[in-house]
N, CA, C and O atoms as a Tinker XYZ file with bonds, in Angstrom:
   484  protein
     1  N     10.977000   13.278000   23.761000    73     2
     2  CA    11.492000   13.727000   22.517000    64     1     3
     3  C     11.714000   15.275000   22.638000    63     2     4     5
     4  O     10.868000   16.023000   23.129000    81     3
     5  N     12.899000   15.682000   22.159000    73     3     6
     6  CA    13.237000   17.119000   22.272000    64     5     7
     7  C     12.343000   17.958000   21.377000    63     6     8     9
     8  O     11.696000   17.449000   20.461000    81     7
     9  N     12.320000   19.196000   21.648000    73     7    10
    10  CA    11.473000   20.160000   20.878000    64     9    11
    11  C     11.920000   20.202000   19.442000    63    10    12    13
    12  O     11.071000   20.232000   18.552000    81    11
    13  N     13.248000   20.204000   19.159000    73    11    14
    14  CA    13.728000   20.281000   17.766000    64    13    15
    15  C     13.328000   18.976000   16.963000    63    14    16    17
    16  O     12.945000   19.054000   15.795000    81    15
    17  N     13.430000   17.807000   17.618000    73    15    18
    18  CA    13.064000   16.603000   16.895000    64    17    19
    19  C     11.546000   16.612000   16.609000    63    18    20    21
    20  O     11.117000   16.205000   15.530000    81    19
    21  N     10.765000   17.061000   17.548000    73    19    22
    22  CA     9.326000   17.106000   17.363000    64    21    23
    23  C      9.033000   18.073000   16.228000    63    22    24    25
    24  O      8.208000   17.743000   15.376000    81    23
    25  N      9.657000   19.250000   16.160000    73    23    26
    26  CA     9.454000   20.157000   15.043000    64    25    27
    27  C      9.759000   19.506000   13.721000    63    26    28    29
    28  O      8.968000   19.611000   12.783000    81    27
    29  N     10.894000   18.831000   13.622000    73    27    30
    30  CA    11.302000   18.185000   12.401000    64    29    31
    31  C     10.235000   17.160000   11.940000    63    30    32    33
    32  O      9.912000   17.071000   10.755000    81    31
    33  N      9.713000   16.410000   12.887000    73    31    34
    34  CA     8.677000   15.428000   12.576000    64    33    35
    35  C      7.450000   16.078000   12.003000    63    34    36    37
    36  O      6.911000   15.667000   10.975000    81    35
    37  N      7.026000   17.110000   12.703000    73    35    38
    38  CA     5.836000   17.888000   12.248000    64    37    39
    39  C      6.034000   18.424000   10.875000    63    38    40    41
    40  O      5.124000   18.339000   10.050000    81    39
    41  N      7.219000   18.990000   10.579000    73    39    42
    42  CA     7.507000   19.611000    9.262000    64    41    43
    43  C      7.511000   18.478000    8.219000    63    42    44    45
    44  O      6.920000   18.645000    7.152000    81    43
    45  N      8.127000   17.387000    8.480000    73    43    46
    46  CA     8.145000   16.284000    7.478000    64    45    47
    47  C      6.737000   15.777000    7.236000    63    46    48    49
    48  O      6.337000   15.579000    6.089000    81    47
    49  N      5.992000   15.568000    8.292000    73    47    50
    50  CA     4.572000   15.094000    8.110000    64    49    51
    51  C      3.706000   16.113000    7.283000    63    50    52    53
    52  O      2.912000   15.739000    6.420000    81    51
    53  N      3.915000   17.404000    7.607000    73    51    54
    54  CA     3.182000   18.421000    6.888000    64    53    55
    55  C      3.641000   18.472000    5.365000    63    54    56    57
    56  O      2.824000   18.656000    4.463000    81    55
    57  N      4.922000   18.308000    5.153000    73    55    58
    58  CA     5.397000   18.293000    3.743000    64    57    59
    59  C      4.754000   17.150000    2.946000    63    58    60    61
    60  O      4.309000   17.335000    1.813000    81    59
    61  N      4.718000   15.979000    3.559000    73    59    62
    62  CA     4.120000   14.850000    2.831000    64    61    63
    63  C      2.613000   15.088000    2.671000    63    62    64    65
    64  O      2.059000   14.765000    1.620000    81    63
    65  N      1.977000   15.613000    3.626000    73    63    66
    66  CA     0.547000   15.877000    3.534000    64    65    67
    67  C      0.277000   16.908000    2.413000    63    66    68    69
    68  O     -0.690000   16.760000    1.666000    81    67
    69  N      1.105000   17.922000    2.296000    73    67    70
    70  CA     0.944000   18.939000    1.260000    64    69    71
    71  C      1.119000   18.311000   -0.126000    63    70    72    73
    72  O      0.348000   18.574000   -1.049000    81    71
    73  N      2.192000   17.444000   -0.246000    73    71    74
    74  CA     2.458000   16.821000   -1.514000    64    73    75
    75  C      1.299000   15.874000   -1.928000    63    74    76    77
    76  O      0.870000   15.866000   -3.082000    81    75
    77  N      0.806000   15.074000   -0.945000    73    75    78
    78  CA    -0.315000   14.206000   -1.200000    64    77    79
    79  C     -1.549000   14.997000   -1.580000    63    78    80    81
    80  O     -2.234000   14.609000   -2.526000    81    79
    81  N     -1.864000   16.055000   -0.915000    73    79    82
    82  CA    -2.947000   16.850000   -1.301000    64    81    83
    83  C     -2.858000   17.475000   -2.706000    63    82    84    85
    84  O     -3.856000   17.584000   -3.419000    81    83
    85  N     -1.595000   17.893000   -3.092000    73    83    86
    86  CA    -1.380000   18.513000   -4.364000    64    85    87
    87  C     -1.396000   17.531000   -5.548000    63    86    88    89
    88  O     -1.978000   17.829000   -6.591000    81    87
    89  N     -0.759000   16.369000   -5.387000    73    87    90
    90  CA    -0.620000   15.468000   -6.541000    64    89    91
    91  C     -1.268000   14.089000   -6.329000    63    90    92    93
    92  O     -1.327000   13.261000   -7.238000    81    91
    93  N     -1.744000   13.877000   -5.115000    73    91    94
    94  CA    -2.397000   12.577000   -4.789000    64    93    95
    95  C     -3.709000   12.356000   -5.609000    63    94    96    97
    96  O     -4.386000   13.309000   -5.994000    81    95
    97  N     -4.022000   11.101000   -5.847000    73    95    98
    98  CA    -5.232000   10.761000   -6.584000    64    97    99
    99  C     -6.001000    9.753000   -5.781000    63    98   100   101
   100  O     -5.478000    9.072000   -4.899000    81    99
   101  N     -7.312000    9.683000   -6.135000    73    99   102
   102  CA    -8.164000    8.677000   -5.471000    64   101   103
   103  C     -7.857000    7.277000   -6.029000    63   102   104   105
   104  O     -7.811000    7.087000   -7.244000    81   103
   105  N     -7.654000    6.332000   -5.163000    73   103   106
   106  CA    -7.513000    4.932000   -5.552000    64   105   107
   107  C     -8.573000    4.135000   -4.778000    63   106   108   109
   108  O     -9.042000    4.597000   -3.738000    81   107
   109  N     -8.952000    2.969000   -5.256000    73   107   110
   110  CA    -9.970000    2.179000   -4.605000    64   109   111
   111  C     -9.269000    0.990000   -3.930000    63   110   112   113
   112  O     -8.525000    0.242000   -4.563000    81   111
   113  N     -9.529000    0.844000   -2.642000    73   111   114
   114  CA    -8.979000   -0.224000   -1.849000    64   113   115
   115  C    -10.054000   -1.224000   -1.519000    63   114   116   117
   116  O    -11.147000   -0.835000   -1.106000    81   115
   117  N     -9.773000   -2.543000   -1.690000    73   115   118
   118  CA   -10.645000   -3.601000   -1.300000    64   117   119
   119  C     -9.865000   -4.441000   -0.289000    63   118   120   121
   120  O     -8.811000   -4.985000   -0.617000    81   119
   121  N    -10.359000   -4.544000    0.891000    73   119   122
   122  CA    -9.683000   -5.340000    1.950000    64   121   123
   123  C     -9.938000   -6.829000    1.700000    63   122   124   125
   124  O    -11.049000   -7.247000    1.375000    81   123
   125  N     -8.853000   -7.620000    1.868000    73   123   126
   126  CA    -8.970000   -9.024000    1.642000    64   125   127
   127  C     -9.320000   -9.824000    2.886000    63   126   128   129
   128  O     -9.020000   -9.428000    4.012000    81   127
   129  N     -9.960000  -10.957000    2.651000    73   127   130
   130  CA   -10.247000  -11.899000    3.743000    64   129   131
   131  C     -9.838000  -13.274000    3.222000    63   130   132   133
   132  O    -10.229000  -13.654000    2.119000    81   131
   133  N     -9.082000  -14.001000    3.976000    73   131   134
   134  CA    -8.614000  -15.309000    3.566000    64   133   135
   135  C     -9.335000  -16.403000    4.373000    63   134   136   137
   136  O     -9.342000  -16.376000    5.603000    81   135
   137  N     -9.942000  -17.367000    3.656000    73   135   138
   138  CA   -10.568000  -18.447000    4.329000    64   137   139
   139  C     -9.913000  -19.772000    3.864000    63   138   140   141
   140  O     -9.448000  -19.883000    2.730000    81   139
   141  N     -9.893000  -20.741000    4.746000    73   139   142
   142  CA    -9.302000  -22.053000    4.425000    64   141   143
   143  C    -10.365000  -23.095000    4.485000    63   142   144   145
   144  O    -11.105000  -23.167000    5.466000    81   143
   145  N    -10.469000  -23.904000    3.475000    73   143   146
   146  CA   -11.526000  -24.963000    3.446000    64   145   147
   147  C    -11.224000  -26.040000    4.492000    63   146   148   149
   148  O    -10.088000  -26.482000    4.665000    81   147
   149  N    -12.272000  -26.429000    5.164000    73   147   150
   150  CA   -12.155000  -27.511000    6.169000    64   149   151
   151  C    -11.949000  -28.866000    5.449000    63   150   152   153
   152  O    -11.411000  -29.801000    6.041000    81   151
   153  N    -12.362000  -28.966000    4.222000    73   151   154
   154  CA   -12.301000  -30.268000    3.528000    64   153   155
   155  C    -10.994000  -30.401000    2.791000    63   154   156   157
   156  O    -10.283000  -31.388000    2.981000    81   155
   157  N    -10.652000  -29.440000    1.955000    73   155   158
   158  CA    -9.425000  -29.584000    1.073000    64   157   159
   159  C     -8.228000  -28.836000    1.623000    63   158   160   161
   160  O     -7.099000  -29.109000    1.214000    81   159
   161  N     -8.445000  -27.863000    2.574000    73   159   162
   162  CA    -7.335000  -27.123000    3.137000    64   161   163
   163  C     -6.879000  -25.994000    2.169000    63   162   164   165
   164  O     -5.905000  -25.291000    2.439000    81   163
   165  N     -7.591000  -25.845000    1.064000    73   163   166
   166  CA    -7.257000  -24.844000    0.094000    64   165   167
   167  C     -7.634000  -23.438000    0.599000    63   166   168   169
   168  O     -8.606000  -23.298000    1.341000    81   167
   169  N     -6.877000  -22.394000    0.207000    73   167   170
   170  CA    -7.170000  -21.025000    0.601000    64   169   171
   171  C     -8.059000  -20.350000   -0.481000    63   170   172   173
   172  O     -7.907000  -20.565000   -1.683000    81   171
   173  N     -8.973000  -19.540000    0.024000    73   171   174
   174  CA    -9.810000  -18.705000   -0.831000    64   173   175
   175  C     -9.692000  -17.288000   -0.331000    63   174   176   177
   176  O     -9.867000  -17.020000    0.858000    81   175
   177  N     -9.385000  -16.354000   -1.268000    73   175   178
   178  CA    -9.295000  -14.937000   -0.900000    64   177   179
   179  C    -10.484000  -14.207000   -1.491000    63   178   180   181
   180  O    -10.751000  -14.306000   -2.689000    81   179
   181  N    -11.199000  -13.475000   -0.650000    73   179   182
   182  CA   -12.331000  -12.673000   -1.110000    64   181   183
   183  C    -12.063000  -11.264000   -0.701000    63   182   184   185
   184  O    -11.291000  -11.000000    0.221000    81   183
   185  N    -12.720000  -10.335000   -1.407000    73   183   186
   186  CA   -12.528000   -8.917000   -1.186000    64   185   187
   187  C    -13.768000   -8.255000   -0.710000    63   186   188   189
   188  O    -14.850000   -8.571000   -1.206000    81   187
   189  N    -13.675000   -7.318000    0.259000    73   187   190
   190  CA   -14.738000   -6.591000    0.747000    64   189   191
   191  C    -15.243000   -5.479000   -0.095000    63   190   192   193
   192  O    -14.905000   -5.428000   -1.277000    81   191
   193  N    -16.024000   -4.586000    0.423000    73   191   194
   194  CA   -16.512000   -3.470000   -0.338000    64   193   195
   195  C    -15.471000   -2.442000   -0.565000    63   194   196   197
   196  O    -14.478000   -2.343000    0.156000    81   195
   197  N    -15.728000   -1.641000   -1.630000    73   195   198
   198  CA   -14.743000   -0.594000   -2.034000    64   197   199
   199  C    -14.619000    0.526000   -1.026000    63   198   200   201
   200  O    -15.594000    0.947000   -0.405000    81   199
   201  N    -13.421000    0.985000   -0.884000    73   199   202
   202  CA   -13.109000    2.163000   -0.028000    64   201   203
   203  C    -12.168000    3.068000   -0.863000    63   202   204   205
   204  O    -11.146000    2.623000   -1.385000    81   203
   205  N    -12.562000    4.359000   -0.963000    73   203   206
   206  CA   -11.678000    5.274000   -1.723000    64   205   207
   207  C    -10.711000    5.993000   -0.765000    63   206   208   209
   208  O    -11.108000    6.604000    0.227000    81   207
   209  N     -9.422000    5.883000   -1.120000    73   207   210
   210  CA    -8.344000    6.566000   -0.310000    64   209   211
   211  C     -7.558000    7.409000   -1.285000    63   210   212   213
   212  O     -7.607000    7.223000   -2.501000    81   211
   213  N     -6.825000    8.351000   -0.696000    73   211   214
   214  CA    -6.000000    9.195000   -1.483000    64   213   215
   215  C     -4.545000    8.716000   -1.356000    63   214   216   217
   216  O     -4.068000    8.414000   -0.262000    81   215
   217  N     -3.863000    8.657000   -2.489000    73   215   218
   218  CA    -2.444000    8.190000   -2.506000    64   217   219
   219  C     -1.740000    8.649000   -3.731000    63   218   220   221
   220  O     -2.341000    9.152000   -4.680000    81   219
   221  N     -0.442000    8.465000   -3.692000    73   219   222
   222  CA     0.368000    8.766000   -4.889000    64   221   223
   223  C      0.717000    7.382000   -5.551000    63   222   224   225
   224  O      1.485000    6.600000   -4.991000    81   223
   225  N      0.176000    7.129000   -6.663000    73   223   226
   226  CA     0.351000    5.832000   -7.374000    64   225   227
   227  C      1.432000    5.988000   -8.373000    63   226   228   229
   228  O      1.393000    6.938000   -9.154000    81   227
   229  N      2.406000    5.113000   -8.403000    73   227   230
   230  CA     3.570000    5.194000   -9.245000    64   229   231
   231  C      3.794000    3.872000   -9.944000    63   230   232   233
   232  O      3.909000    2.834000   -9.292000    81   231
   233  N      3.857000    3.899000  -11.263000    73   231   234
   234  CA     4.145000    2.649000  -12.011000    64   233   235
   235  C      5.689000    2.489000  -12.025000    63   234   236   237
   236  O      6.449000    3.404000  -12.341000    81   235
   237  N      6.083000    1.245000  -11.655000    73   235   238
   238  CA     7.510000    0.964000  -11.613000    64   237   239
   239  C      7.882000    0.030000  -12.773000    63   238   240   241
   240  O      7.053000   -0.423000  -13.562000    81   239
   241  N      9.228000   -0.223000  -12.810000    73   239   242
   242  CA     9.717000   -1.254000  -13.740000    64   241   243
   243  C      9.227000   -2.606000  -13.223000    63   242   244   245
   244  O      9.222000   -2.878000  -12.022000    81   243
   245  N      8.825000   -3.423000  -14.157000    73   243   246
   246  CA     8.298000   -4.747000  -13.791000    64   245   247
   247  C      9.358000   -5.640000  -13.151000    63   246   248   249
   248  O     10.526000   -5.570000  -13.533000    81   247
   249  N      8.974000   -6.480000  -12.183000    73   247   250
   250  CA     9.811000   -7.450000  -11.600000    64   249   251
   251  C      9.186000   -8.771000  -11.828000    63   250   252   253
   252  O      7.994000   -8.935000  -11.568000    81   251
   253  N      9.938000   -9.741000  -12.310000    73   251   254
   254  CA     9.393000  -11.066000  -12.607000    64   253   255
   255  C      9.986000  -12.052000  -11.624000    63   254   256   257
   256  O     11.199000  -12.105000  -11.422000    81   255
   257  N      9.104000  -12.833000  -11.015000    73   255   258
   258  CA     9.497000  -13.863000  -10.010000    64   257   259
   259  C      9.098000  -15.238000  -10.495000    63   258   260   261
   260  O      7.970000  -15.434000  -10.949000    81   259
   261  N     10.011000  -16.198000  -10.405000    73   259   262
   262  CA     9.736000  -17.601000  -10.786000    64   261   263
   263  C      8.987000  -18.261000   -9.654000    63   262   264   265
   264  O      9.380000  -18.134000   -8.494000    81   263
   265  N      7.939000  -18.947000   -9.961000    73   263   266
   266  CA     7.190000  -19.715000   -9.008000    64   265   267
   267  C      6.746000  -21.044000   -9.638000    63   266   268   269
   268  O      7.007000  -21.285000  -10.817000    81   267
   269  N      6.089000  -21.892000   -8.872000    73   267   270
   270  CA     5.729000  -23.218000   -9.426000    64   269   271
   271  C      4.676000  -23.048000  -10.526000    63   270   272   273
   272  O      4.554000  -23.933000  -11.373000    81   271
   273  N      3.920000  -21.962000  -10.551000    73   271   274
   274  CA     2.956000  -21.689000  -11.640000    64   273   275
   275  C      3.616000  -21.149000  -12.910000    63   274   276   277
   276  O      3.002000  -21.126000  -13.976000    81   275
   277  N      4.847000  -20.726000  -12.788000    73   275   278
   278  CA     5.567000  -20.089000  -13.926000    64   277   279
   279  C      6.106000  -18.807000  -13.548000    63   278   280   281
   280  O      6.439000  -18.623000  -12.378000    81   279
   281  N      6.233000  -17.854000  -14.461000    73   279   282
   282  CA     6.779000  -16.559000  -14.187000    64   281   283
   283  C      5.623000  -15.608000  -13.756000    63   282   284   285
   284  O      4.620000  -15.461000  -14.455000    81   283
   285  N      5.809000  -14.988000  -12.603000    73   283   286
   286  CA     4.777000  -14.086000  -12.104000    64   285   287
   287  C      5.317000  -12.704000  -12.099000    63   286   288   289
   288  O      6.440000  -12.465000  -11.655000    81   287
   289  N      4.509000  -11.759000  -12.601000    73   287   290
   290  CA     4.901000  -10.314000  -12.625000    64   289   291
   291  C      4.521000   -9.722000  -11.258000    63   290   292   293
   292  O      3.380000   -9.823000  -10.806000    81   291
   293  N      5.552000   -9.082000  -10.603000    73   291   294
   294  CA     5.301000   -8.518000   -9.257000    64   293   295
   295  C      6.012000   -7.156000   -9.207000    63   294   296   297
   296  O      6.858000   -6.854000  -10.049000    81   295
   297  N      5.648000   -6.335000   -8.196000    73   295   298
   298  CA     6.344000   -5.115000   -7.921000    64   297   299
   299  C      6.174000   -4.119000   -9.046000    63   298   300   301
   300  O      7.084000   -3.334000   -9.310000    81   299
   301  N      5.036000   -4.128000   -9.717000    73   299   302
   302  CA     4.952000   -3.247000  -10.909000    64   301   303
   303  C      4.385000   -1.872000  -10.543000    63   302   304   305
   304  O      4.258000   -1.002000  -11.404000    81   303
   305  N      4.043000   -1.677000   -9.257000    73   303   306
   306  CA     3.484000   -0.349000   -8.852000    64   305   307
   307  C      3.828000   -0.112000   -7.415000    63   306   308   309
   308  O      4.052000   -1.050000   -6.649000    81   307
   309  N      3.872000    1.165000   -7.043000    73   307   310
   310  CA     4.038000    1.580000   -5.636000    64   309   311
   311  C      2.967000    2.571000   -5.308000    63   310   312   313
   312  O      2.624000    3.405000   -6.146000    81   311
   313  N      2.434000    2.512000   -4.135000    73   311   314
   314  CA     1.371000    3.399000   -3.634000    64   313   315
   315  C      1.912000    3.997000   -2.356000    63   314   316   317
   316  O      2.287000    3.294000   -1.419000    81   315
   317  N      1.942000    5.372000   -2.347000    73   315   318
   318  CA     2.347000    6.066000   -1.127000    64   317   319
   319  C      1.081000    6.622000   -0.465000    63   318   320   321
   320  O      0.299000    7.309000   -1.122000    81   319
   321  N      0.865000    6.331000    0.843000    73   319   322
   322  CA    -0.338000    6.747000    1.492000    64   321   323
   323  C      0.037000    7.208000    2.895000    63   322   324   325
   324  O      1.127000    6.950000    3.405000    81   323
   325  N     -0.967000    7.933000    3.511000    73   323   326
   326  CA    -0.786000    8.339000    4.933000    64   325   327
   327  C     -0.629000    7.124000    5.836000    63   326   328   329
   328  O     -1.197000    6.068000    5.558000    81   327
   329  N      0.110000    7.261000    6.877000    73   327   330
   330  CA     0.293000    6.197000    7.844000    64   329   331
   331  C     -0.946000    5.748000    8.535000    63   330   332   333
   332  O     -0.986000    4.653000    9.096000    81   331
   333  N     -1.959000    6.566000    8.509000    73   331   334
   334  CA    -3.255000    6.218000    9.174000    64   333   335
   335  C     -4.080000    5.179000    8.404000    63   334   336   337
   336  O     -5.038000    4.619000    8.938000    81   335
   337  N     -3.682000    4.916000    7.085000    73   335   338
   338  CA    -4.421000    3.881000    6.363000    64   337   339
   339  C     -3.959000    2.538000    6.739000    63   338   340   341
   340  O     -2.756000    2.317000    6.870000    81   339
   341  N     -4.821000    1.657000    6.913000    73   339   342
   342  CA    -4.530000    0.240000    7.268000    64   341   343
   343  C     -4.669000   -0.592000    5.975000    63   342   344   345
   344  O     -5.777000   -0.902000    5.537000    81   343
   345  N     -3.555000   -0.928000    5.403000    73   343   346
   346  CA    -3.523000   -1.717000    4.152000    64   345   347
   347  C     -2.627000   -2.924000    4.471000    63   346   348   349
   348  O     -1.553000   -2.773000    5.054000    81   347
   349  N     -3.070000   -4.090000    4.092000    73   347   350
   350  CA    -2.379000   -5.341000    4.358000    64   349   351
   351  C     -2.057000   -6.077000    3.117000    63   350   352   353
   352  O     -2.624000   -5.814000    2.056000    81   351
   353  N     -1.118000   -7.033000    3.240000    73   351   354
   354  CA    -0.758000   -7.929000    2.119000    64   353   355
   355  C     -2.053000   -8.618000    1.684000    63   354   356   357
   356  O     -2.915000   -8.948000    2.499000    81   355
   357  N     -2.154000   -8.823000    0.361000    73   355   358
   358  CA    -3.254000   -9.468000   -0.293000    64   357   359
   359  C     -4.478000   -8.578000   -0.513000    63   358   360   361
   360  O     -5.446000   -9.003000   -1.145000    81   359
   361  N     -4.442000   -7.335000    0.008000    73   359   362
   362  CA    -5.537000   -6.458000   -0.297000    64   361   363
   363  C     -5.407000   -6.100000   -1.783000    63   362   364   365
   364  O     -4.351000   -6.258000   -2.395000    81   363
   365  N     -6.546000   -5.601000   -2.348000    73   363   366
   366  CA    -6.561000   -5.232000   -3.799000    64   365   367
   367  C     -6.699000   -3.777000   -3.912000    63   366   368   369
   368  O     -7.497000   -3.173000   -3.196000    81   367
   369  N     -5.938000   -3.166000   -4.804000    73   367   370
   370  CA    -6.038000   -1.777000   -5.153000    64   369   371
   371  C     -6.359000   -1.597000   -6.586000    63   370   372   373
   372  O     -5.704000   -2.194000   -7.442000    81   371
   373  N     -7.387000   -0.761000   -6.907000    73   371   374
   374  CA    -7.714000   -0.509000   -8.314000    64   373   375
   375  C     -7.358000    0.961000   -8.634000    63   374   376   377
   376  O     -7.750000    1.903000   -7.946000    81   375
   377  N     -6.610000    1.075000   -9.696000    73   375   378
   378  CA    -6.187000    2.398000  -10.166000    64   377   379
   379  C     -6.267000    2.437000  -11.674000    63   378   380   381
   380  O     -5.700000    1.559000  -12.324000    81   379
   381  N     -6.929000    3.391000  -12.259000    73   379   382
   382  CA    -7.164000    3.512000  -13.675000    64   381   383
   383  C     -7.722000    2.207000  -14.250000    63   382   384   385
   384  O     -7.291000    1.745000  -15.306000    81   383
   385  N     -8.683000    1.626000  -13.540000    73   383   386
   386  CA    -9.345000    0.348000  -13.956000    64   385   387
   387  C     -8.481000   -0.881000  -14.045000    63   386   388   389
   388  O     -8.850000   -1.883000  -14.657000    81   387
   389  N     -7.284000   -0.785000  -13.404000    73   387   390
   390  CA    -6.395000   -1.952000  -13.359000    64   389   391
   391  C     -6.272000   -2.364000  -11.892000    63   390   392   393
   392  O     -6.100000   -1.519000  -11.014000    81   391
   393  N     -6.364000   -3.709000  -11.628000    73   391   394
   394  CA    -6.264000   -4.240000  -10.258000    64   393   395
   395  C     -4.858000   -4.642000   -9.938000    63   394   396   397
   396  O     -4.150000   -5.238000  -10.750000    81   395
   397  N     -4.462000   -4.294000   -8.703000    73   395   398
   398  CA    -3.151000   -4.649000   -8.169000    64   397   399
   399  C     -3.308000   -5.260000   -6.843000    63   398   400   401
   400  O     -4.115000   -4.788000   -6.042000    81   399
   401  N     -2.529000   -6.362000   -6.543000    73   399   402
   402  CA    -2.600000   -7.006000   -5.221000    64   401   403
   403  C     -1.353000   -6.578000   -4.492000    63   402   404   405
   404  O     -0.233000   -6.617000   -5.001000    81   403
   405  N     -1.622000   -6.156000   -3.240000    73   403   406
   406  CA    -0.542000   -5.632000   -2.413000    64   405   407
   407  C      0.344000   -6.827000   -1.927000    63   406   408   409
   408  O     -0.176000   -7.863000   -1.511000    81   407
   409  N      1.630000   -6.658000   -1.990000    73   407   410
   410  CA     2.524000   -7.783000   -1.510000    64   409   411
   411  C      3.715000   -7.314000   -0.706000    63   410   412   413
   412  O      4.492000   -8.161000   -0.264000    81   411
   413  N      3.908000   -6.092000   -0.494000    73   411   414
   414  CA     5.104000   -5.654000    0.277000    64   413   415
   415  C      4.870000   -4.272000    0.890000    63   414   416   417
   416  O      4.585000   -3.303000    0.186000    81   415
   417  N      4.999000   -4.203000    2.238000    73   415   418
   418  CA     4.809000   -2.931000    2.906000    64   417   419
   419  C      6.147000   -2.361000    3.419000    63   418   420   421
   420  O      6.928000   -3.080000    4.042000    81   419
   421  N      6.396000   -1.113000    3.162000    73   419   422
   422  CA     7.592000   -0.446000    3.637000    64   421   423
   423  C      7.112000    0.793000    4.391000    63   422   424   425
   424  O      6.281000    1.555000    3.897000    81   423
   425  N      7.655000    0.980000    5.602000    73   423   426
   426  CA     7.343000    2.122000    6.432000    64   425   427
   427  C      8.382000    3.140000    6.300000    63   426   428   429
   428  O      9.556000    2.786000    6.184000    81   427
   429  N      8.044000    4.408000    6.306000    73   427   430
   430  CA     9.004000    5.560000    6.276000    64   429   431
   431  C      8.867000    6.322000    7.545000    63   430   432   433
   432  O      7.773000    6.715000    7.950000    81   431
   433  N      9.993000    6.528000    8.172000    73   431   434
   434  CA    10.027000    7.223000    9.485000    64   433   435
   435  C     10.901000    8.488000    9.367000    63   434   436   437
   436  O     11.805000    8.575000    8.535000    81   435
   437  N     10.598000    9.434000   10.214000    73   435   438
   438  CA    11.461000   10.580000   10.423000    64   437   439
   439  C     11.533000   10.837000   11.903000    63   438   440   441
   440  O     10.502000   11.047000   12.542000    81   439
   441  N     12.733000   10.826000   12.471000    73   439   442
   442  CA    12.922000   11.048000   13.889000    64   441   443
   443  C     12.064000   10.053000   14.701000    63   442   444   445
   444  O     11.378000   10.444000   15.646000    81   443
   445  N     12.113000    8.797000   14.327000    73   443   446
   446  CA    11.393000    7.714000   14.996000    64   445   447
   447  C      9.851000    7.821000   14.957000    63   446   448   449
   448  O      9.163000    7.099000   15.677000    81   447
   449  N      9.325000    8.707000   14.129000    73   447   450
   450  CA     7.885000    8.806000   14.042000    64   449   451
   451  C      7.457000    8.385000   12.582000    63   450   452   453
   452  O      8.036000    8.807000   11.581000    81   451
   453  N      6.437000    7.551000   12.556000    73   451   454
   454  CA     5.932000    7.019000   11.323000    64   453   455
   455  C      5.202000    8.137000   10.485000    63   454   456   457
   456  O      4.268000    8.778000   10.966000    81   455
   457  N      5.645000    8.324000    9.290000    73   455   458
   458  CA     5.069000    9.387000    8.466000    64   457   459
   459  C      4.164000    8.814000    7.405000    63   458   460   461
   460  O      3.066000    9.326000    7.186000    81   459
   461  N      4.607000    7.748000    6.730000    73   459   462
   462  CA     3.778000    7.195000    5.610000    64   461   463
   463  C      4.155000    5.727000    5.400000    63   462   464   465
   464  O      5.198000    5.264000    5.861000    81   463
   465  N      3.344000    5.064000    4.745000    73   463   466
   466  CA     3.582000    3.686000    4.192000    64   465   467
   467  C      3.774000    3.735000    2.707000    63   466   468   469
   468  O      3.225000    4.575000    1.993000    81   467
   469  N      4.571000    2.803000    2.278000    73   467   470
   470  CA     4.774000    2.569000    0.827000    64   469   471
   471  C      4.422000    1.163000    0.611000    63   470   472   473
   472  O      4.927000    0.267000    1.287000    81   471
   473  N      3.493000    0.932000   -0.397000    73   471   474
   474  CA     3.070000   -0.443000   -0.687000    64   473   475
   475  C      3.448000   -0.794000   -2.102000    63   474   476   477
   476  O      3.189000   -0.007000   -3.012000    81   475
   477  N      4.053000   -1.950000   -2.326000    73   475   478
   478  CA     4.291000   -2.476000   -3.624000    64   477   479
   479  C      3.138000   -3.371000   -4.003000    63   478   480   481
   480  O      2.685000   -4.195000   -3.208000    81   479
   481  N      2.674000   -3.207000   -5.200000    73   479   482
   482  CA     1.546000   -4.009000   -5.669000    64   481   483
   483  C      1.913000   -4.742000   -6.932000    63   482   484
   484  O      1.089000   -5.473000   -7.482000    81   483
């Protein structure tokens, strides 16, 4: 990687770090574990212990998806976090005493270097 590209990556990473430090808030992350019953084949999702991470939590316009259970509200929030955080689909995030389930991960790159993740919950 050329020196100029590396400088651009470092600047972008530092800019996001500064923004996250200035306006980021603590959110609670619960990692999910999925188990499948040997008898019925049904899935059970359980959540581990709480972990506090810093992120920028943004309430979005609600998105409604039709499923066999009926209309499901999805995509109602976005969480911007450092790329060093390991968050997966089905993990639970608690913000302002409201629980959100992660369902979509988007990665943001600059000059082919990962800067941050964006999670829809």
